MIKOLLO-879055 format. One line per 5 residues: number of its first residue (from 1); their letters; for each residue y negated, x, z of N, C-alpha, C, O. Coordinates in nm, 3 decimals, always signed. Last residue first. Example, Ala and Ser with C-alpha at 12.3 -4.5 7.8 and 13.67 -1.06 7.14 Angstrom:
2
2 = sa = +0.225,+1.285,+0.708,+0.106,+1.367,+0.714,-0.003,+1.290,+0.787,-0.114,+1.341,+0.804 ~ +0.569,+1.319,+0.780,+0.450,+1.230,+0.780,+0.330,+1.320,+0.780,+0.332,+1.424,+0.846
//
This chain:
169
169 = fqill = -9.261,+9.594,+9.430,-9.270,+9.728,+9.487,-9.414,+9.766,+9.507,-9.444,+9.876,+9.554 ~ -9.133,+9.269,+9.486,-9.241,+9.351,+9.434,-9.243,+9.485,+9.507,-9.228,+9.490,+9.629 ~ -8.887,+9.037,+9.385,-8.927,+9.144,+9.475,-9.034,+9.228,+9.407,-9.028,+9.255,+9.287 ~ -8.905,+8.811,+9.211,-8.816,+8.812,+9.327,-8.865,+8.913,+9.431,-8.881,+8.880,+9.549 ~ -9.063,+8.603,+8.979,-9.076,+8.721,+9.063,-8.986,+8.708,+9.186,-8.991,+8.608,+9.257
164 = qnkev = -8.872,+8.467,+8.715,-8.947,+8.442,+8.837,-8.948,+8.570,+8.920,-8.846,+8.638,+8.931 ~ -8.713,+8.493,+8.489,-8.839,+8.569,+8.495,-8.925,+8.539,+8.617,-9.040,+8.582,+8.623 ~ -8.560,+8.178,+8.537,-8.562,+8.305,+8.464,-8.704,+8.362,+8.466,-8.801,+8.289,+8.449 ~ -8.597,+8.045,+8.872,-8.596,+8.032,+8.726,-8.596,+8.171,+8.663,-8.629,+8.269,+8.729 ~ -8.402,+7.982,+9.167,-8.506,+8.053,+9.093,-8.488,+8.031,+8.944,-8.378,+8.003,+8.895
159 = avgks = -8.345,+7.824,+9.479,-8.316,+7.828,+9.336,-8.433,+7.897,+9.265,-8.549,+7.873,+9.299 ~ -8.271,+7.976,+9.793,-8.370,+7.917,+9.703,-8.324,+7.930,+9.557,-8.270,+8.033,+9.517 ~ -8.107,+8.111,+9.969,-8.078,+7.971,+9.944,-8.173,+7.902,+9.847,-8.159,+7.783,+9.822 ~ -8.350,+8.334,+10.103,-8.208,+8.301,+10.086,-8.192,+8.150,+10.067,-8.253,+8.071,+10.139 ~ -8.661,+8.349,+9.922,-8.581,+8.351,+10.044,-8.438,+8.308,+10.011,-8.411,+8.252,+9.905
154 = vaikk = -8.902,+8.555,+9.746,-8.807,+8.444,+9.756,-8.735,+8.452,+9.890,-8.748,+8.550,+9.963 ~ -9.056,+8.783,+9.741,-9.120,+8.657,+9.700,-9.028,+8.536,+9.708,-9.072,+8.425,+9.679 ~ -9.126,+9.044,+9.935,-9.009,+8.967,+9.891,-9.060,+8.826,+9.867,-9.102,+8.758,+9.960 ~ -9.321,+9.334,+9.882,-9.317,+9.190,+9.906,-9.184,+9.133,+9.856,-9.137,+9.168,+9.748 ~ -9.269,+9.610,+9.880,-9.400,+9.561,+9.924,-9.392,+9.414,+9.964,-9.448,+9.373,+10.065
149 = ivgds = -9.038,+9.854,+9.928,-9.049,+9.710,+9.908,-9.181,+9.662,+9.967,-9.203,+9.671,+10.088 ~ -9.091,+10.158,+9.764,-9.096,+10.087,+9.892,-9.117,+9.939,+9.863,-9.203,+9.903,+9.783 ~ -8.873,+10.345,+9.538,-8.996,+10.286,+9.585,-8.983,+10.223,+9.722,-8.879,+10.232,+9.787 ~ -8.711,+10.423,+9.230,-8.735,+10.453,+9.370,-8.864,+10.385,+9.413,-8.956,+10.368,+9.332 ~ -8.602,+10.149,+9.015,-8.664,+10.279,+9.041,-8.672,+10.303,+9.191,-8.644,+10.213,+9.271
144 = pskli = -8.468,+9.913,+9.000,-8.487,+9.985,+8.875,-8.548,+10.123,+8.894,-8.548,+10.205,+8.802 ~ -8.219,+9.808,+9.225,-8.353,+9.862,+9.212,-8.365,+9.941,+9.081,-8.281,+10.027,+9.054 ~ -8.011,+9.531,+9.123,-8.034,+9.665,+9.177,-8.175,+9.712,+9.148,-8.242,+9.661,+9.058 ~ -7.843,+9.237,+9.201,-7.958,+9.295,+9.133,-7.993,+9.425,+9.203,-8.004,+9.431,+9.325 ~ -7.531,+9.118,+9.155,-7.608,+9.203,+9.245,-7.720,+9.266,+9.163,-7.695,+9.340,+9.068
139 = nemkm = -7.420,+8.795,+9.107,-7.478,+8.912,+9.041,-7.560,+8.990,+9.141,-7.649,+8.935,+9.205 ~ -7.150,+8.580,+9.106,-7.244,+8.652,+9.191,-7.289,+8.779,+9.120,-7.207,+8.861,+9.079 ~ -7.116,+8.284,+8.916,-7.087,+8.426,+8.931,-7.193,+8.488,+9.021,-7.311,+8.453,+9.014 ~ -7.182,+8.026,+8.843,-7.068,+8.045,+8.933,-7.025,+8.191,+8.947,-6.911,+8.219,+8.984 ~ -7.428,+8.066,+8.709,-7.309,+8.022,+8.635,-7.180,+8.053,+8.712,-7.082,+8.101,+8.655
134 = aelvl = -7.538,+8.284,+8.952,-7.572,+8.217,+8.827,-7.442,+8.186,+8.754,-7.357,+8.274,+8.739 ~ -7.669,+8.408,+9.245,-7.557,+8.335,+9.187,-7.606,+8.261,+9.063,-7.704,+8.186,+9.069 ~ -7.770,+8.724,+9.341,-7.813,+8.603,+9.270,-7.689,+8.537,+9.210,-7.615,+8.599,+9.134 ~ -7.848,+8.932,+9.600,-7.736,+8.871,+9.529,-7.785,+8.739,+9.472,-7.835,+8.653,+9.544 ~ -8.061,+9.229,+9.602,-8.025,+9.092,+9.639,-7.909,+9.044,+9.554,-7.876,+9.103,+9.451
129 = ladgk = -8.045,+9.515,+9.586,-8.160,+9.447,+9.645,-8.125,+9.306,+9.691,-8.155,+9.268,+9.804 ~ -7.875,+9.825,+9.585,-7.864,+9.679,+9.577,-7.981,+9.614,+9.651,-8.012,+9.651,+9.764 ~ -8.009,+10.109,+9.413,-7.974,+10.043,+9.539,-7.970,+9.891,+9.519,-8.051,+9.836,+9.445 ~ -8.108,+10.212,+9.175,-7.968,+10.171,+9.179,-7.924,+10.107,+9.309,-7.813,+10.054,+9.316 ~ -8.340,+10.429,+9.320,-8.296,+10.367,+9.196,-8.147,+10.336,+9.205,-8.067,+10.424,+9.239
124 = kvtdg = -8.385,+10.355,+9.669,-8.365,+10.449,+9.558,-8.322,+10.371,+9.435,-8.273,+10.258,+9.446 ~ -8.625,+10.225,+9.900,-8.504,+10.214,+9.820,-8.503,+10.320,+9.712,-8.608,+10.368,+9.669 ~ -8.747,+10.149,+10.215,-8.752,+10.247,+10.106,-8.619,+10.239,+10.033,-8.512,+10.247,+10.094 ~ -8.885,+9.844,+10.340,-8.770,+9.931,+10.316,-8.797,+10.027,+10.201,-8.861,+9.991,+10.103 ~ -9.098,+9.668,+10.340,-9.118,+9.799,+10.403,-9.001,+9.894,+10.386,-9.015,+10.013,+10.413
119 = etvli = -8.903,+9.377,+10.365,-9.031,+9.436,+10.330,-9.050,+9.565,+10.409,-9.023,+9.570,+10.529 ~ -8.550,+9.438,+10.325,-8.663,+9.373,+10.390,-8.791,+9.444,+10.347,-8.788,+9.557,+10.298 ~ -8.247,+9.361,+10.140,-8.354,+9.450,+10.185,-8.461,+9.369,+10.257,-8.462,+9.246,+10.251 ~ -8.072,+9.171,+10.047,-8.014,+9.287,+10.113,-8.118,+9.387,+10.164,-8.081,+9.488,+10.224 ~ -8.032,+8.834,+10.052,-8.134,+8.937,+10.030,-8.092,+9.057,+10.114,-8.079,+9.047,+10.236
114 = nlvmg = -7.816,+8.605,+9.887,-7.839,+8.699,+9.996,-7.948,+8.798,+9.956,-7.955,+8.840,+9.840 ~ -7.837,+8.408,+9.690,-7.733,+8.397,+9.793,-7.763,+8.487,+9.913,-7.737,+8.448,+10.027 ~ -8.049,+8.228,+9.504,-8.048,+8.351,+9.583,-7.947,+8.333,+9.696,-7.968,+8.252,+9.787 ~ -7.935,+8.091,+9.202,-7.960,+8.066,+9.345,-7.951,+8.201,+9.417,-7.857,+8.278,+9.396 ~ -8.088,+8.082,+8.870,-7.978,+8.089,+8.966,-8.024,+8.061,+9.107,-8.135,+8.015,+9.130
109 = pmpak = -8.170,+8.194,+8.539,-8.183,+8.096,+8.648,-8.065,+8.107,+8.742,-7.953,+8.138,+8.699 ~ -8.204,+8.554,+8.499,-8.152,+8.424,+8.456,-8.177,+8.324,+8.568,-8.202,+8.364,+8.682 ~ -8.323,+8.770,+8.611,-8.281,+8.784,+8.472,-8.232,+8.653,+8.412,-8.218,+8.640,+8.290 ~ -8.610,+8.759,+8.810,-8.478,+8.698,+8.788,-8.440,+8.711,+8.640,-8.516,+8.668,+8.553 ~ -8.767,+9.080,+8.854,-8.769,+8.938,+8.821,-8.627,+8.889,+8.796,-8.537,+8.967,+8.765
104 = vdnvk = -8.936,+9.308,+9.034,-8.800,+9.271,+8.998,-8.802,+9.121,+8.978,-8.835,+9.044,+9.068 ~ -9.212,+9.522,+8.961,-9.159,+9.389,+8.990,-9.012,+9.379,+8.951,-8.970,+9.433,+8.849 ~ -9.278,+9.781,+8.887,-9.330,+9.730,+9.014,-9.272,+9.595,+9.054,-9.283,+9.556,+9.171 ~ -9.151,+10.069,+8.754,-9.139,+9.923,+8.748,-9.180,+9.870,+8.884,-9.123,+9.910,+8.986 ~ -9.332,+10.345,+8.636,-9.265,+10.280,+8.747,-9.266,+10.128,+8.729,-9.367,+10.068,+8.693
99 = kaain = -9.262,+10.512,+8.333,-9.352,+10.428,+8.413,-9.273,+10.354,+8.519,-9.162,+10.307,+8.495 ~ -9.110,+10.662,+8.164,-9.098,+10.692,+8.306,-9.190,+10.608,+8.393,-9.197,+10.629,+8.515 ~ -9.173,+10.605,+7.906,-9.050,+10.547,+7.958,-9.035,+10.568,+8.108,-8.956,+10.500,+8.173 ~ -9.408,+10.760,+7.882,-9.415,+10.614,+7.876,-9.291,+10.550,+7.937,-9.301,+10.451,+8.010 ~ -9.419,+11.034,+7.866,-9.398,+10.974,+7.998,-9.401,+10.822,+7.998,-9.396,+10.761,+8.105
94 = dlgln = -9.477,+11.115,+7.603,-9.346,+11.145,+7.658,-9.319,+11.081,+7.793,-9.203,+11.074,+7.834 ~ -9.709,+11.101,+7.460,-9.639,+10.975,+7.485,-9.504,+10.996,+7.553,-9.424,+10.902,+7.559 ~ -9.851,+11.310,+7.356,-9.883,+11.265,+7.491,-9.816,+11.136,+7.530,-9.860,+11.068,+7.622 ~ -9.777,+11.421,+7.122,-9.869,+11.308,+7.113,-9.910,+11.254,+7.250,-9.992,+11.164,+7.260 ~ -9.594,+11.610,+7.211,-9.716,+11.657,+7.147,-9.821,+11.547,+7.135,-9.941,+11.575,+7.138
89 = klled = -9.392,+11.435,+7.301,-9.461,+11.522,+7.396,-9.594,+11.569,+7.338,-9.696,+11.568,+7.408 ~ -9.309,+11.322,+7.059,-9.366,+11.236,+7.163,-9.444,+11.318,+7.266,-9.549,+11.275,+7.313 ~ -9.207,+11.558,+6.938,-9.319,+11.487,+6.878,-9.388,+11.396,+6.981,-9.511,+11.394,+6.989 ~ -8.992,+11.617,+7.108,-9.101,+11.713,+7.095,-9.225,+11.645,+7.037,-9.337,+11.672,+7.082 ~ -8.833,+11.393,+7.059,-8.882,+11.417,+7.194,-9.001,+11.513,+7.191,-9.099,+11.493,+7.263
84 = ykdkl = -8.777,+11.443,+6.789,-8.854,+11.324,+6.825,-8.911,+11.335,+6.967,-9.024,+11.292,+6.992 ~ -8.619,+11.671,+6.789,-8.751,+11.678,+6.727,-8.839,+11.558,+6.763,-8.961,+11.569,+6.767 ~ -8.469,+11.662,+7.122,-8.464,+11.673,+6.977,-8.606,+11.673,+6.920,-8.703,+11.676,+6.996 ~ -8.348,+11.812,+7.415,-8.462,+11.750,+7.348,-8.446,+11.771,+7.198,-8.413,+11.880,+7.152 ~ -8.150,+11.813,+7.706,-8.155,+11.820,+7.561,-8.278,+11.747,+7.507,-8.308,+11.635,+7.548
79 = sltyk = -8.061,+12.004,+7.975,-8.155,+11.900,+7.933,-8.178,+11.917,+7.784,-8.220,+12.024,+7.739 ~ -7.795,+12.083,+8.190,-7.856,+12.095,+8.058,-7.946,+11.976,+8.032,-7.912,+11.862,+8.062 ~ -7.687,+12.265,+8.457,-7.754,+12.141,+8.422,-7.828,+12.163,+8.292,-7.913,+12.251,+8.282 ~ -7.379,+12.409,+8.545,-7.502,+12.422,+8.467,-7.557,+12.282,+8.438,-7.482,+12.192,+8.400 ~ -7.157,+12.574,+8.769,-7.223,+12.451,+8.724,-7.354,+12.483,+8.653,-7.429,+12.571,+8.694
74 = hanik = -6.861,+12.758,+8.721,-7.005,+12.764,+8.746,-7.070,+12.639,+8.688,-7.043,+12.600,+8.574 ~ -6.592,+12.745,+8.643,-6.624,+12.727,+8.785,-6.772,+12.743,+8.819,-6.806,+12.740,+8.938 ~ -6.613,+12.755,+8.355,-6.543,+12.858,+8.432,-6.590,+12.861,+8.578,-6.623,+12.967,+8.630 ~ -6.861,+12.531,+8.374,-6.802,+12.626,+8.279,-6.745,+12.741,+8.360,-6.818,+12.815,+8.426 ~ -6.945,+12.210,+8.408,-6.886,+12.318,+8.486,-6.813,+12.407,+8.385,-6.717,+12.365,+8.321
69 = lvmtk = -7.251,+12.042,+8.339,-7.125,+12.099,+8.294,-7.076,+12.201,+8.395,-7.155,+12.269,+8.459 ~ -7.445,+11.760,+8.334,-7.401,+11.869,+8.419,-7.263,+11.912,+8.370,-7.171,+11.831,+8.360 ~ -7.719,+11.652,+8.130,-7.577,+11.655,+8.164,-7.551,+11.773,+8.256,-7.624,+11.872,+8.256 ~ -7.975,+11.436,+8.000,-7.928,+11.551,+8.076,-7.779,+11.539,+8.101,-7.722,+11.431,+8.096 ~ -8.143,+11.225,+7.894,-8.076,+11.324,+7.809,-8.041,+11.452,+7.885,-8.073,+11.562,+7.840
64 = deehv = -8.225,+11.013,+8.039,-8.312,+11.130,+8.040,-8.250,+11.249,+7.967,-8.299,+11.362,+7.978 ~ -8.025,+10.825,+7.970,-8.165,+10.788,+7.961,-8.259,+10.908,+7.965,-8.364,+10.905,+7.901 ~ -7.774,+10.952,+8.013,-7.821,+10.926,+7.877,-7.970,+10.898,+7.870,-8.036,+10.941,+7.775 ~ -7.643,+11.177,+8.194,-7.751,+11.082,+8.215,-7.815,+11.059,+8.079,-7.900,+11.137,+8.035 ~ -7.327,+11.274,+8.295,-7.412,+11.252,+8.179,-7.514,+11.146,+8.215,-7.478,+11.038,+8.262
59 = kilei = -7.135,+11.517,+8.476,-7.224,+11.400,+8.472,-7.298,+11.396,+8.341,-7.329,+11.499,+8.281 ~ -6.925,+11.703,+8.398,-6.933,+11.644,+8.532,-7.013,+11.514,+8.531,-6.965,+11.412,+8.581 ~ -6.704,+11.831,+8.178,-6.823,+11.746,+8.180,-6.825,+11.672,+8.313,-6.738,+11.589,+8.340 ~ -6.593,+12.157,+8.175,-6.569,+12.024,+8.230,-6.703,+11.950,+8.234,-6.801,+12.001,+8.287 ~ -6.444,+12.419,+8.002,-6.564,+12.338,+8.017,-6.525,+12.200,+8.068,-6.437,+12.135,+8.012
54 = nyskn = -6.342,+12.745,+8.001,-6.300,+12.611,+8.037,-6.425,+12.531,+8.070,-6.503,+12.571,+8.156 ~ -6.336,+12.993,+7.760,-6.422,+12.918,+7.850,-6.362,+12.780,+7.874,-6.334,+12.706,+7.779 ~ -6.245,+13.320,+7.661,-6.201,+13.183,+7.686,-6.293,+13.118,+7.790,-6.323,+13.177,+7.893 ~ -6.334,+13.541,+7.396,-6.340,+13.504,+7.537,-6.307,+13.356,+7.549,-6.337,+13.277,+7.460 ~ -6.368,+13.618,+7.132,-6.246,+13.659,+7.201,-6.250,+13.635,+7.352,-6.178,+13.701,+7.427
49 = eyllh = -6.602,+13.469,+7.065,-6.602,+13.615,+7.071,-6.488,+13.668,+7.157,-6.509,+13.752,+7.245 ~ -6.474,+13.186,+7.214,-6.592,+13.241,+7.148,-6.595,+13.392,+7.173,-6.592,+13.437,+7.288 ~ -6.313,+12.894,+7.267,-6.286,+13.035,+7.238,-6.404,+13.086,+7.158,-6.432,+13.038,+7.048 ~ -6.312,+12.639,+7.505,-6.388,+12.707,+7.400,-6.341,+12.852,+7.389,-6.332,+12.923,+7.489 ~ -6.191,+12.328,+7.590,-6.163,+12.470,+7.596,-6.232,+12.536,+7.478,-6.213,+12.494,+7.364
44 = fqydn = -6.281,+12.047,+7.799,-6.276,+12.116,+7.671,-6.240,+12.262,+7.696,-6.255,+12.313,+7.807 ~ -6.285,+11.725,+7.948,-6.249,+11.866,+7.955,-6.230,+11.923,+7.814,-6.174,+11.860,+7.725 ~ -6.329,+11.454,+7.921,-6.418,+11.529,+8.009,-6.389,+11.679,+8.014,-6.463,+11.753,+8.079 ~ -6.139,+11.338,+7.755,-6.278,+11.297,+7.739,-6.376,+11.383,+7.819,-6.495,+11.384,+7.787 ~ -5.938,+11.635,+7.702,-5.950,+11.491,+7.727,-6.099,+11.458,+7.715,-6.177,+11.541,+7.669
39 = ikiln = -5.955,+11.863,+7.539,-5.835,+11.839,+7.618,-5.826,+11.691,+7.654,-5.721,+11.629,+7.637 ~ -6.068,+11.985,+7.240,-6.086,+11.876,+7.336,-5.953,+11.851,+7.407,-5.851,+11.822,+7.343 ~ -6.168,+12.306,+7.163,-6.053,+12.217,+7.170,-6.079,+12.112,+7.278,-6.110,+12.146,+7.392 ~ -6.352,+12.501,+6.952,-6.363,+12.408,+7.065,-6.248,+12.309,+7.058,-6.233,+12.236,+6.960 ~ -6.423,+12.819,+6.857,-6.319,+12.718,+6.844,-6.322,+12.631,+6.969,-6.298,+12.680,+7.080
34 = gqisk = -6.731,+12.933,+6.701,-6.626,+12.933,+6.803,-6.528,+12.822,+6.776,-6.546,+12.741,+6.685 ~ -7.009,+13.117,+6.592,-6.895,+13.033,+6.554,-6.789,+13.047,+6.662,-6.760,+13.158,+6.709 ~ -7.359,+13.173,+6.525,-7.239,+13.179,+6.610,-7.132,+13.086,+6.556,-7.161,+12.990,+6.484 ~ -7.648,+13.348,+6.446,-7.538,+13.268,+6.392,-7.415,+13.286,+6.482,-7.374,+13.398,+6.512 ~ -7.949,+13.326,+6.624,-7.826,+13.403,+6.601,-7.715,+13.310,+6.553,-7.691,+13.205,+6.613
29 = gnllg = -8.160,+13.162,+6.693,-8.171,+13.241,+6.571,-8.047,+13.322,+6.536,-8.042,+13.382,+6.429 ~ -8.064,+13.027,+6.919,-8.175,+13.120,+6.933,-8.184,+13.215,+6.813,-8.212,+13.334,+6.830 ~ -7.794,+12.966,+6.738,-7.836,+12.958,+6.877,-7.938,+13.067,+6.898,-7.905,+13.186,+6.896 ~ -7.667,+12.791,+6.457,-7.759,+12.890,+6.511,-7.788,+12.861,+6.658,-7.803,+12.746,+6.697 ~ -7.317,+12.731,+6.396,-7.458,+12.709,+6.373,-7.541,+12.822,+6.432,-7.491,+12.932,+6.454
24 = eiiqg = -7.016,+12.563,+6.507,-7.090,+12.669,+6.439,-7.236,+12.631,+6.420,-7.273,+12.513,+6.429 ~ -6.694,+12.502,+6.609,-6.834,+12.481,+6.644,-6.911,+12.598,+6.584,-6.878,+12.715,+6.606 ~ -6.403,+12.358,+6.492,-6.493,+12.472,+6.476,-6.635,+12.430,+6.514,-6.690,+12.335,+6.458 ~ -6.244,+12.142,+6.482,-6.242,+12.217,+6.607,-6.334,+12.339,+6.602,-6.341,+12.414,+6.699 ~ -6.455,+11.956,+6.290,-6.315,+11.961,+6.337,-6.312,+12.026,+6.474,-6.370,+11.975,+6.570
19 = nlrld = -6.737,+12.089,+6.345,-6.666,+12.057,+6.222,-6.517,+12.069,+6.253,-6.459,+12.178,+6.244 ~ -7.032,+12.047,+6.517,-6.887,+12.054,+6.532,-6.823,+12.007,+6.403,-6.851,+11.896,+6.356 ~ -7.327,+12.249,+6.537,-7.255,+12.128,+6.494,-7.105,+12.155,+6.502,-7.059,+12.269,+6.495 ~ -7.640,+12.371,+6.653,-7.494,+12.375,+6.654,-7.435,+12.242,+6.609,-7.488,+12.135,+6.641 ~ -7.900,+12.450,+6.647,-7.861,+12.344,+6.553,-7.708,+12.343,+6.541,-7.653,+12.318,+6.433
14 = tkhnk = -8.130,+12.541,+6.910,-7.999,+12.538,+6.846,-7.989,+12.428,+6.742,-8.060,+12.327,+6.748 ~ -8.298,+12.730,+7.150,-8.312,+12.651,+7.028,-8.178,+12.658,+6.955,-8.119,+12.765,+6.941 ~ -8.332,+12.722,+7.504,-8.259,+12.770,+7.387,-8.286,+12.676,+7.271,-8.294,+12.554,+7.290 ~ -8.472,+12.826,+7.811,-8.479,+12.737,+7.695,-8.408,+12.802,+7.577,-8.423,+12.922,+7.553 ~ -8.415,+12.836,+8.157,-8.391,+12.901,+8.029,-8.392,+12.799,+7.916,-8.322,+12.698,+7.922
9 = nqnvq = -8.475,+12.634,+8.364,-8.557,+12.752,+8.340,-8.535,+12.817,+8.203,-8.633,+12.851,+8.138 ~ -8.310,+12.421,+8.439,-8.455,+12.403,+8.449,-8.535,+12.531,+8.430,-8.649,+12.540,+8.474 ~ -8.049,+12.480,+8.354,-8.087,+12.494,+8.495,-8.239,+12.499,+8.515,-8.288,+12.573,+8.600 ~ -8.157,+12.509,+8.028,-8.044,+12.531,+8.118,-8.097,+12.558,+8.259,-8.180,+12.647,+8.279 ~ -8.259,+12.309,+7.765,-8.304,+12.380,+7.883,-8.187,+12.388,+7.980,-8.124,+12.287,+8.010
4 = isym = -8.259,+12.312,+7.421,-8.175,+12.290,+7.539,-8.230,+12.375,+7.653,-8.247,+12.496,+7.640 ~ -8.367,+12.156,+7.135,-8.408,+12.247,+7.241,-8.325,+12.212,+7.363,-8.321,+12.096,+7.404 ~ -8.251,+12.141,+6.795,-8.257,+12.091,+6.932,-8.308,+12.200,+7.026,-8.293,+12.319,+6.999 ~ -8.289,+12.055,+6.460,-8.301,+12.158,+6.562,-8.319,+12.090,+6.698,-8.393,+11.993,+6.711
//
């Protein structure tokens, strides 16, 4: 059984499964069956109760189990939780993965080619922080979370070892 939250307000319980092109199962205790046709990796066509639905997958965020779908020109944000997510929530362990990362360390030995931020800068998750050259390849290290740069522990042109502190939030 899964719990699906739509647009951060409506919750639905489901055990829908796909068998070939037939989608069937329970949705909020009601038995449903429809025909789902895959057009490509991001587009689908659903026939349900003699109605046609064009579905386009806009975004998927695997780490927080959310997705954005466009169904007949209307966007919906879905958040999926399974029985394990519910168990973690009941045990009070659901926020462990959301802990803020305070340090960016070197993933491998290398040379700092460029530092793209300065102390005091506000960064978003995924923003480029610095360029590290390792094994003749340039690697752009990105921010693991949103935050403010507290300290830059290295300078341009310095050799670093694996797990050496580079930037602190």
